[in-house]
C-alpha positions in Angstrom: 5.8 27.4 117.7 3.8 25.8 115.0 4.8 27.1 111.4 2.7 27.2 108.1 3.9 25.9 105.0 1.9 26.7 101.9 2.5 25.1 98.6 1.3 26.2 95.3 -0.2 23.4 93.3 -0.9 23.9 89.4 -2.3 20.3 89.1 -4.2 17.4 91.1 -1.1 15.0 91.6 0.7 17.8 93.3 -1.6 18.8 95.6 -1.6 15.0 96.9 2.1 15.2 97.0 2.2 18.3 99.1 -0.2 16.9 101.4 1.6 13.6 101.9 4.7 15.6 102.6 3.7 17.9 105.3 2.1 20.9 103.7 -0.5 22.8 106.0 -2.1 24.6 103.0 -2.2 24.5 99.2 -2.5 27.5 96.9 -4.5 26.2 93.8 -3.7 27.8 90.6 -3.3 27.1 86.8 -0.6 28.9 84.3 2.4 28.7 86.0 4.0 30.9 83.2 1.8 33.6 84.2 2.6 33.2 87.9 -0.7 31.4 88.5 -4.4 32.6 87.5 -7.7 31.1 88.7 -8.2 27.5 88.5 -11.3 25.8 86.9 -14.6 24.8 88.6 -13.5 21.0 87.9 -10.2 21.4 89.3 -11.0 23.1 92.4 -13.6 20.5 93.1 -11.2 17.6 92.6 -8.8 19.5 94.8 -11.4 19.8 97.7 -12.3 16.2 97.5 -8.6 15.1 97.8 -7.6 17.2 100.5 -8.2 17.4 104.2 -5.5 20.5 104.6 -6.3 23.9 103.8 -7.4 24.8 100.4 -6.9 28.5 98.8 -8.1 29.5 95.6 -6.3 32.0 93.3 -8.3 34.8 92.1 -6.6 36.1 89.2 -8.8 36.2 85.8 -5.6 36.8 83.6 -1.6 37.3 83.9 0.3 40.5 83.5 -0.4 43.3 85.8 -2.7 43.9 88.6 -4.7 46.7 87.6 -7.9 45.1 86.7 -11.0 46.9 84.6 -14.8 46.4 85.5 -14.8 43.1 83.3 -12.1 41.8 85.1 -13.3 42.7 88.6 -16.7 40.9 87.7 -15.1 38.0 86.8 -13.0 38.0 89.9 -16.4 38.5 92.0 -17.8 35.5 90.3 -14.7 33.4 90.9 -14.9 34.2 94.8 -18.5 33.1 95.0 -17.4 29.7 93.2 -14.6 29.0 95.7 -16.9 29.5 98.3 -19.4 27.2 96.9 -16.9 24.5 96.5 -15.9 24.5 100.0 -12.3 26.5 99.8 -10.9 27.7 103.2 -9.8 30.7 101.7 -8.8 32.7 98.4 -5.9 34.7 97.3 -6.6 38.3 95.6 -4.3 41.1 94.7 -5.4 44.5 93.0 -3.5 47.6 92.6 -4.1 51.0 91.1 -2.0 52.3 88.1 0.0 54.4 90.5 1.3 51.3 92.4 -1.2 51.8 95.3 -3.6 49.0 96.7 -7.2 49.2 95.3 -8.4 49.3 99.0 -12.2 49.4 97.8 -12.2 46.7 95.6 -9.9 44.5 97.7 -12.5 45.0 100.4 -15.4 44.3 98.4 -13.7 40.6 97.7 -12.9 40.1 101.4 -16.5 41.0 102.3 -18.0 38.5 99.5 -15.2 35.9 100.4 -16.6 35.9 104.3 -16.1 33.4 106.0 -13.2 32.4 104.0 -9.9 33.8 104.6 -8.1 35.8 102.2 -4.4 36.4 101.4 -3.1 39.4 99.4 -0.6 37.9 96.9 2.6 39.1 95.4 0.8 42.0 93.8 2.2 43.5 97.1 5.7 43.2 95.6 4.7 45.8 92.7 3.5 48.7 95.1 5.5 52.0 95.3 5.7 52.2 99.3 5.5 49.0 101.1 4.8 50.6 104.5 1.8 52.7 103.0 0.5 49.6 101.3 0.7 47.5 104.3 -1.6 49.7 106.2 -4.0 49.6 103.1 -4.1 45.9 102.8 -4.7 45.5 106.6 -7.7 48.0 106.0 -9.0 45.6 103.4 -9.8 43.0 106.1 -7.3 40.5 104.5 -5.8 37.9 107.0 -2.0 37.9 105.6 0.2 39.0 102.7 2.4 36.9 100.6 5.5 38.7 99.7 9.2 38.5 98.5 9.8 42.1 100.0 9.5 43.8 96.9 12.6 41.5 95.6 12.6 38.9 92.9 13.5 36.4 95.6 12.5 36.6 99.4 15.9 35.8 100.8 17.2 39.1 99.2 13.9 40.9 100.5 14.2 39.1 103.7 15.3 42.6 105.7 12.2 44.4 104.6 9.8 41.5 105.2 11.2 41.8 108.8 10.3 45.4 108.7 6.8 44.9 107.6 6.3 42.0 110.2 7.5 44.5 113.0 5.3 47.4 111.4 2.1 44.8 111.1 2.4 44.0 114.9 0.5 41.2 114.4 -2.3 42.8 112.8 -2.0 40.5 109.7 0.4 37.7 108.9 3.2 38.4 106.5 4.4 35.1 104.6 7.5 35.1 102.7 7.7 33.5 99.2 9.4 33.4 96.1 12.6 31.6 95.5 12.2 29.8 99.0 13.6 26.5 99.1 15.1 24.1 102.2 18.3 25.4 101.5 17.4 29.0 102.6 14.2 28.7 104.6 16.2 29.0 108.0 18.0 32.2 107.0 14.7 33.7 105.7 12.9 32.4 109.2 15.9 34.2 111.3 16.0 37.3 109.0 12.4 37.9 109.2 10.6 36.4 112.2 8.0 34.9 109.9 5.9 31.8 111.1 4.4 31.3 107.4 6.2 30.4 104.4 5.2 29.8 100.8 7.0 28.0 98.0 6.4 26.2 94.8 8.7 23.4 95.6 8.5 22.9 91.9 10.3 20.3 89.5 9.6 19.9 85.8 8.9 16.4 84.5 9.2 15.2 81.1 5.8 14.3 79.1 4.2 10.9 79.8 3.4 10.5 76.2 4.9 7.6 74.0 4.8 9.7 70.7 5.8 13.3 70.6 5.4 14.9 67.1 8.8 16.0 65.7 7.2 18.6 63.7 5.9 20.6 66.3 9.3 21.2 68.1 7.8 21.7 71.3 8.9 21.1 75.2 5.9 19.1 76.5 7.3 19.3 80.0 5.0 20.2 83.3 5.4 21.7 86.6 5.2 19.2 89.3 5.7 19.5 93.3 8.7 18.2 94.4 7.8 15.7 97.7 11.2 15.3 99.0 11.7 19.3 98.8 8.2 19.7 100.7 9.1 16.9 103.5 12.6 18.7 103.8 10.8 22.0 104.4 8.2 20.6 106.7 10.8 19.0 108.8 12.9 22.1 109.0 10.1 24.0 110.2 9.1 21.6 112.6 12.5 21.5 114.3 13.1 25.4 114.1 12.7 27.2 117.3 13.5 31.0 117.1 16.0 32.5 119.7 14.6 34.4 122.7 
């Protein structure tokens, strides 16, 4: 059985590292402190030129919650068009109503606008009131997959719910566990959930490469980078894993 390994990349070097170590797809983002927002035109263009694996672009105009007004939604539509123009294989969206339900109408518009690109409904899903009803709503939008930690901060803790969602989905949509996924727990998550697609940042923090750092600023200039060794371990584990039965 072939497993998917999606890696979040917050810079072009991370894209290259992830690809070289066995990633099957990149989720391209900026602003890790906000959980990932839409990358720039230049960043997407550079990533597409550097990658032969699948490239998905985050469509999220700001950090914070997942309720978007008309201005936000107009930006999201423009960004979907940009991602398509630049040759992305897919986009990643997540829109909710104030009451914790999926914004089906607007999500469906973005799916239609994205075609023929694939669409993932991201971890906005983990903020819904009723995950089983939300699953049916996301399926109705035409999205191809859902990224979820099972409504818990860590996907291992949410694995029992993810297993229920996969069973309910019954192959109508892919359910992809993510958040806190590492080589140390990916087998446990796979065995509990039955998932075949997995998502992680595999992140490490690297020190600034500046020779001079102003002491007056009193700031931490570390940046987020993909850990190639961790991606390689995850890829190897998933390649060798064969579910029972």
